[in-house]
BADO-234615 format. One record per atom (N, C-alpha, C, CB): residue number from 0; residue in one letter; y, z, x. Coordinates in pm, whole numbers, always signed. Last residue first. Glycine has a CB too. Layout:
// BADO-234615
ATOM  pos  code      py      pz      px
ATOM  NUM     a       Y       Z       X
...
// end
This chain:
// BADO-234615
ATOM  pos  code      py      pz      px
ATOM   90     x   +8700  +12847   +9077
ATOM   90     x   +8771  +12811   +8954
ATOM   90     x   +8675  +12755   +8857
ATOM   90     x   +8883  +12711   +8979
ATOM   89     x   +8572  +12882   +9318
ATOM   89     x   +8557  +12987   +9217
ATOM   89     x   +8627  +12957   +9086
ATOM   89     x   +8607  +13116   +9271
ATOM   88     x   +8658  +12661   +9466
ATOM   88     x   +8517  +12672   +9429
ATOM   88     x   +8498  +12772   +9316
ATOM   88     x   +8433  +12713   +9551
ATOM   87     x   +8928  +12727   +9512
ATOM   87     x   +8894  +12611   +9430
ATOM   87     x   +8751  +12622   +9379
ATOM   87     x   +8913  +12480   +9509
ATOM   86     x   +8903  +12947   +9678
ATOM   86     x   +8977  +12959   +9553
ATOM   86     x   +8947  +12845   +9458
ATOM   86     x   +9126  +12965   +9581
ATOM   85     x   +8775  +12831   +9895
ATOM   85     x   +8701  +12927   +9813
ATOM   85     x   +8771  +12950   +9679
ATOM   85     x   +8684  +13060   +9888
ATOM   84     x   +8972  +12688  +10024
ATOM   84     x   +8876  +12615   +9942
ATOM   84     x   +8793  +12709   +9854
ATOM   84     x   +8784  +12532  +10030
ATOM   83     x   +9102  +12875  +10179
ATOM   83     x   +9172  +12818  +10063
ATOM   83     x   +9076  +12745   +9969
ATOM   83     x   +9281  +12722  +10109
ATOM   82     x   +8880  +12933  +10366
ATOM   82     x   +8929  +13031  +10269
ATOM   82     x   +9013  +12972  +10156
ATOM   82     x   +9010  +13134  +10341
ATOM   81     x   +8824  +12726  +10547
ATOM   81     x   +8735  +12750  +10435
ATOM   81     x   +8799  +12837  +10328
ATOM   81     x   +8606  +12813  +10483
ATOM   80     x   +8993  +12735  +10758
ATOM   80     x   +9020  +12634  +10657
ATOM   80     x   +8932  +12649  +10534
ATOM   80     x   +9001  +12497  +10716
ATOM   79     x   +8896  +12908  +10945
ATOM   79     x   +8979  +12966  +10841
ATOM   79     x   +9019  +12864  +10735
ATOM   79     x   +9104  +13027  +10902
ATOM   78     x   +8614  +12701  +11005
ATOM   78     x   +8691  +12822  +11038
ATOM   78     x   +8770  +12874  +10921
ATOM   78     x   +8783  +12795  +11153
ATOM   77     x   +8643  +12394  +10830
ATOM   77     x   +8585  +12472  +10940
ATOM   77     x   +8674  +12594  +10964
ATOM   77     x   +8571  +12386  +11070
ATOM   76     x   +8565  +12166  +10564
ATOM   76     x   +8646  +12270  +10628
ATOM   76     x   +8569  +12334  +10742
ATOM   76     x   +8689  +12376  +10526
ATOM   75     x   +8589  +11942  +10306
ATOM   75     x   +8535  +11959  +10439
ATOM   75     x   +8624  +12060  +10510
ATOM   75     x   +8526  +11823  +10517
ATOM   74     x   +8510  +11845   +9973
ATOM   74     x   +8587  +11925  +10067
ATOM   74     x   +8513  +11934  +10199
ATOM   74     x   +8612  +12066  +10010
ATOM   73     x   +8559  +11660   +9684
ATOM   73     x   +8482  +11667   +9808
ATOM   73     x   +8568  +11741   +9910
ATOM   73     x   +8440  +11524   +9860
ATOM   72     x   +8544  +11697   +9337
ATOM   72     x   +8624  +11720   +9458
ATOM   72     x   +8528  +11730   +9576
ATOM   72     x   +8712  +11849   +9445
ATOM   71     x   +8567  +11585   +9008
ATOM   71     x   +8486  +11589   +9129
ATOM   71     x   +8578  +11604   +9249
ATOM   71     x   +8397  +11461   +9141
ATOM   70     x   +8759  +11602   +8817
ATOM   70     x   +8622  +11636   +8776
ATOM   70     x   +8528  +11645   +8896
ATOM   70     x   +8569  +11534   +8676
ATOM   69     x   +9092  +11733   +8818
ATOM   69     x   +8988  +11653   +8881
ATOM   69     x   +8850  +11699   +8834
ATOM   69     x   +8997  +11664   +9034
ATOM   68     x   +9287  +11901   +8727
ATOM   68     x   +9271  +11774   +8656
ATOM   68     x   +9160  +11686   +8714
ATOM   68     x   +9401  +11698   +8657
ATOM   67     x   +9302  +12123   +8901
ATOM   67     x   +9246  +12139   +8768
ATOM   67     x   +9217  +12007   +8696
ATOM   67     x   +9338  +12220   +8685
ATOM   66     x   +9426  +12132   +9145
ATOM   66     x   +9299  +12059   +9138
ATOM   66     x   +9237  +12062   +8998
ATOM   66     x   +9202  +12117   +9238
ATOM   65     x   +9640  +12299   +9129
ATOM   65     x   +9670  +12156   +9142
ATOM   65     x   +9544  +12071   +9136
ATOM   65     x   +9744  +12130   +9273
ATOM   64     x   +9550  +12558   +9135
ATOM   64     x   +9561  +12494   +9004
ATOM   64     x   +9591  +12345   +9013
ATOM   64     x   +9668  +12563   +8922
ATOM   63     x   +9585  +12643   +9398
ATOM   63     x   +9451  +12599   +9356
ATOM   63     x   +9456  +12525   +9223
ATOM   63     x   +9357  +12718   +9345
ATOM   62     x   +9831  +12581   +9612
ATOM   62     x   +9816  +12612   +9470
ATOM   62     x   +9683  +12555   +9422
ATOM   62     x   +9936  +12554   +9387
ATOM   61     x   +9991  +12681   +9910
ATOM   61     x   +9868  +12628   +9849
ATOM   61     x   +9857  +12675   +9705
ATOM   61     x   +9744  +12671   +9930
ATOM   60     x  +10197  +12782  +10052
ATOM   60     x  +10233  +12696   +9939
ATOM   60     x  +10110  +12637   +9871
ATOM   60     x  +10323  +12583   +9986
ATOM   59     x  +10244  +13124  +10178
ATOM   59     x  +10190  +12988  +10175
ATOM   59     x  +10229  +12911  +10051
ATOM   59     x  +10041  +12993  +10186
ATOM   58     x  +10304  +13383  +10211
ATOM   58     x  +10418  +13292  +10211
ATOM   58     x  +10373  +13147  +10203
ATOM   58     x  +10503  +13314  +10336
ATOM   57     x  +10193  +13695  +10071
ATOM   57     x  +10170  +13564  +10132
ATOM   57     x  +10293  +13475  +10119
ATOM   57     x  +10048  +13495  +10068
ATOM   56     x  +10331  +14020  +10158
ATOM   56     x  +10285  +13919  +10063
ATOM   56     x  +10273  +13783  +10132
ATOM   56     x  +10382  +13909   +9942
ATOM   55     x  +10188  +14242  +10406
ATOM   55     x  +10301  +14171  +10344
ATOM   55     x  +10245  +14069  +10245
ATOM   55     x  +10390  +14100  +10453
ATOM   54     x  +10045  +14568  +10432
ATOM   54     x  +10030  +14423  +10422
ATOM   54     x  +10154  +14363  +10361
ATOM   54     x   +9906  +14387  +10338
ATOM   53     x   +9928  +14843  +10603
ATOM   53     x  +10048  +14784  +10543
ATOM   53     x  +10031  +14633  +10547
ATOM   53     x  +10179  +14828  +10619
ATOM   52     x   +9625  +15012  +10516
ATOM   52     x   +9700  +14920  +10602
ATOM   52     x   +9825  +14876  +10529
ATOM   52     x   +9613  +14798  +10641
ATOM   51     x   +9406  +15293  +10512
ATOM   51     x   +9516  +15217  +10452
ATOM   51     x   +9585  +15131  +10557
ATOM   51     x   +9618  +15313  +10385
ATOM   50     x   +9050  +15319  +10509
ATOM   50     x   +9178  +15336  +10577
ATOM   50     x   +9283  +15248  +10511
ATOM   50     x   +9165  +15304  +10728
ATOM   49     x   +8803  +15258  +10399
ATOM   49     x   +8896  +15337  +10319
ATOM   49     x   +9030  +15362  +10385
ATOM   49     x   +8835  +15466  +10287
ATOM   48     x   +8609  +15262  +10693
ATOM   48     x   +8620  +15220  +10554
ATOM   48     x   +8714  +15314  +10480
ATOM   48     x   +8481  +15216  +10486
ATOM   47     x   +8793  +15259  +11000
ATOM   47     x   +8695  +15320  +10912
ATOM   47     x   +8718  +15270  +10770
ATOM   47     x   +8704  +15475  +10918
ATOM   46     x   +8841  +14996  +11236
ATOM   46     x   +8891  +15079  +11125
ATOM   46     x   +8775  +15138  +11045
ATOM   46     x   +8982  +14996  +11033
ATOM   45     x   +8754  +14816  +11425
ATOM   45     x   +8727  +14957  +11450
ATOM   45     x   +8773  +15050  +11337
ATOM   45     x   +8792  +15000  +11579
ATOM   44     x   +8849  +14573  +11344
ATOM   44     x   +8705  +14594  +11340
ATOM   44     x   +8669  +14741  +11358
ATOM   44     x   +8637  +14510  +11449
ATOM   43     x   +9120  +14610  +11403
ATOM   43     x   +9078  +14598  +11263
ATOM   43     x   +8928  +14627  +11251
ATOM   43     x   +9111  +14458  +11206
ATOM   42     x   +9107  +14610  +11682
ATOM   42     x   +9157  +14729  +11611
ATOM   42     x   +9116  +14727  +11464
ATOM   42     x   +9310  +14737  +11621
ATOM   41     x   +9017  +14349  +11737
ATOM   41     x   +8936  +14465  +11775
ATOM   41     x   +8979  +14593  +11704
ATOM   41     x   +8943  +14485  +11926
ATOM   40     x   +9235  +14187  +11624
ATOM   40     x   +9103  +14192  +11561
ATOM   40     x   +9015  +14307  +11610
ATOM   40     x   +9032  +14063  +11583
ATOM   39     x   +9470  +14203  +11792
ATOM   39     x   +9461  +14276  +11666
ATOM   39     x   +9319  +14291  +11613
ATOM   39     x   +9544  +14206  +11565
ATOM   38     x   +9450  +14069  +12033
ATOM   38     x   +9552  +14172  +12021
ATOM   38     x   +9535  +14257  +11896
ATOM   38     x   +9690  +14110  +12021
ATOM   37     x   +9122  +14006  +12179
ATOM   37     x   +9233  +13982  +12086
ATOM   37     x   +9330  +14098  +12080
ATOM   37     x   +9179  +13954  +11949
ATOM   36     x   +8894  +14020  +12324
ATOM   36     x   +9019  +14029  +12400
ATOM   36     x   +9141  +14008  +12311
ATOM   36     x   +9019  +13928  +12514
ATOM   35     x   +8705  +13989  +12119
ATOM   35     x   +8703  +14109  +12201
ATOM   35     x   +8831  +14128  +12282
ATOM   35     x   +8586  +14104  +12294
ATOM   34     x   +8781  +13897  +11804
ATOM   34     x   +8792  +13846  +11940
ATOM   34     x   +8803  +13968  +12030
ATOM   34     x   +8915  +13748  +11958
ATOM   33     x   +8629  +13877  +11497
ATOM   33     x   +8669  +13969  +11603
ATOM   33     x   +8667  +13897  +11737
ATOM   33     x   +8576  +14092  +11606
ATOM   32     x   +8754  +13717  +11215
ATOM   32     x   +8666  +13704  +11331
ATOM   32     x   +8719  +13797  +11441
ATOM   32     x   +8659  +13556  +11382
ATOM   31     x   +8769  +13821  +10889
ATOM   31     x   +8840  +13823  +11017
ATOM   31     x   +8738  +13815  +11130
ATOM   31     x   +8927  +13952  +11031
ATOM   30     x   +8828  +13793  +10565
ATOM   30     x   +8729  +13748  +10662
ATOM   30     x   +8803  +13734  +10794
ATOM   30     x   +8659  +13613  +10619
ATOM   29     x   +8901  +14052  +10333
ATOM   29     x   +8948  +13958  +10434
ATOM   29     x   +8832  +13919  +10523
ATOM   29     x   +9064  +14019  +10518
ATOM   28     x   +8956  +14177  +10012
ATOM   28     x   +8856  +14137  +10112
ATOM   28     x   +8916  +14031  +10205
ATOM   28     x   +8727  +14082  +10044
ATOM   27     x   +9075  +14451   +9852
ATOM   27     x   +9118  +14325   +9910
ATOM   27     x   +9020  +14291  +10021
ATOM   27     x   +9266  +14333   +9964
ATOM   26     x   +8981  +14612   +9544
ATOM   26     x   +8971  +14596   +9690
ATOM   26     x   +9024  +14459   +9731
ATOM   26     x   +8824  +14614   +9737
ATOM   25     x   +8958  +14653   +9278
ATOM   25     x   +9092  +14668   +9333
ATOM   25     x   +9092  +14659   +9486
ATOM   25     x   +9153  +14801   +9288
ATOM   24     x   +8690  +14637   +9214
ATOM   24     x   +8774  +14520   +9186
ATOM   24     x   +8915  +14533   +9241
ATOM   24     x   +8780  +14497   +9037
ATOM   23     x   +8481  +14757   +9478
ATOM   23     x   +8559  +14782   +9357
ATOM   23     x   +8655  +14666   +9338
ATOM   23     x   +8636  +14918   +9365
ATOM   22     x   +8163  +14794   +9629
ATOM   22     x   +8282  +14710   +9607
ATOM   22     x   +8348  +14745   +9475
ATOM   22     x   +8244  +14560   +9608
ATOM   21     x   +7930  +14929   +9686
ATOM   21     x   +8050  +15008   +9663
ATOM   21     x   +8177  +14926   +9642
ATOM   21     x   +8071  +15099   +9777
ATOM   20     x   +7799  +14672   +9891
ATOM   20     x   +7776  +14797   +9817
ATOM   20     x   +7906  +14876   +9803
ATOM   20     x   +7669  +14883   +9888
ATOM   19     x   +7927  +14340   +9842
ATOM   19     x   +7910  +14457   +9928
ATOM   19     x   +7886  +14582   +9843
ATOM   19     x   +8032  +14477  +10018
ATOM   18     x   +7739  +14105   +9646
ATOM   18     x   +7862  +14178   +9677
ATOM   18     x   +7830  +14300   +9761
ATOM   18     x   +7935  +14218   +9549
ATOM   17     x   +7539  +13931   +9564
ATOM   17     x   +7545  +13970   +9705
ATOM   17     x   +7675  +14040   +9742
ATOM   17     x   +7526  +13849   +9792
ATOM   16     x   +7558  +13850   +9306
ATOM   16     x   +7442  +13933   +9340
ATOM   16     x   +7449  +13987   +9483
ATOM   16     x   +7315  +13853   +9321
ATOM   15     x   +7780  +13675   +9298
ATOM   15     x   +7795  +13815   +9254
ATOM   15     x   +7678  +13906   +9287
ATOM   15     x   +7818  +13819   +9108
ATOM   14     x   +7845  +13480   +9580
ATOM   14     x   +7755  +13498   +9468
ATOM   14     x   +7761  +13645   +9426
ATOM   14     x   +7609  +13455   +9503
ATOM   13     x   +8028  +13497   +9776
ATOM   13     x   +8021  +13368   +9706
ATOM   13     x   +7931  +13377   +9585
ATOM   13     x   +7972  +13259   +9801
ATOM   12     x   +8221  +13798   +9770
ATOM   12     x   +8094  +13728   +9795
ATOM   12     x   +8100  +13594   +9723
ATOM   12     x   +7971  +13812   +9747
ATOM   11     x   +8483  +13873   +9743
ATOM   11     x   +8390  +13968   +9805
ATOM   11     x   +8255  +13905   +9838
ATOM   11     x   +8369  +14087   +9713
ATOM   10     x   +8700  +13599   +9844
ATOM   10     x   +8622  +13671   +9743
ATOM   10     x   +8525  +13768   +9812
ATOM   10     x   +8544  +13572   +9651
ATOM    9     x   +8969  +13665  +10080
ATOM    9     x   +8852  +13588  +10036
ATOM    9     x   +8782  +13666   +9925
ATOM    9     x   +8754  +13560  +10155
ATOM    8     x   +9303  +13633  +10210
ATOM    8     x   +9201  +13705  +10132
ATOM    8     x   +9089  +13611  +10088
ATOM    8     x   +9265  +13771  +10008
ATOM    7     x   +9388  +13542  +10537
ATOM    7     x   +9376  +13497  +10399
ATOM    7     x   +9270  +13580  +10327
ATOM    7     x   +9341  +13348  +10393
ATOM    6     x   +9630  +13648  +10780
ATOM    6     x   +9494  +13646  +10728
ATOM    6     x   +9494  +13608  +10581
ATOM    6     x   +9425  +13783  +10748
ATOM    5     x   +9847  +13602  +11010
ATOM    5     x   +9835  +13550  +10873
ATOM    5     x   +9690  +13540  +10827
ATOM    5     x   +9901  +13413  +10863
ATOM    4     x   +9961  +13893  +11182
ATOM    4     x   +9869  +13781  +11178
ATOM    4     x   +9857  +13734  +11033
ATOM    4     x   +9729  +13820  +11236
ATOM    3     x  +10160  +14099  +11390
ATOM    3     x  +10149  +14026  +11264
ATOM    3     x  +10051  +13909  +11280
ATOM    3     x  +10287  +13975  +11217
ATOM    2     x  +10204  +14424  +11508
ATOM    2     x  +10147  +14292  +11532
ATOM    2     x  +10128  +14225  +11398
ATOM    2     x  +10012  +14299  +11611
ATOM    1     x  +10381  +14686  +11649
ATOM    1     x  +10364  +14606  +11529
ATOM    1     x  +10315  +14468  +11569
ATOM    1     x  +10496  +14597  +11448
ATOM    0     x  +10332  +15007  +11780
ATOM    0     x  +10330  +14866  +11804
ATOM    0     x  +10307  +14793  +11671
ATOM    0     x  +10223  +14829  +11907
// end
């Protein structure tokens, strides 16, 4: 069975002192909410650490560099809307 969902990569931690144990820079971190009746999130939550997944490249148009000319930015987000903003915060 093939199921597709548009998940967004996130930094391993908002603060370097709180990175996951054993984190390596070649890891891809995703924030995924598990829905018990979901078609995909229960399977992802059950994966063992180190398992391989097939991933496609992103197709979005968000460009964090478009905020480089601003000295102050106010952001408001909820749920998955937070993940694009993390790219701006870490710049």
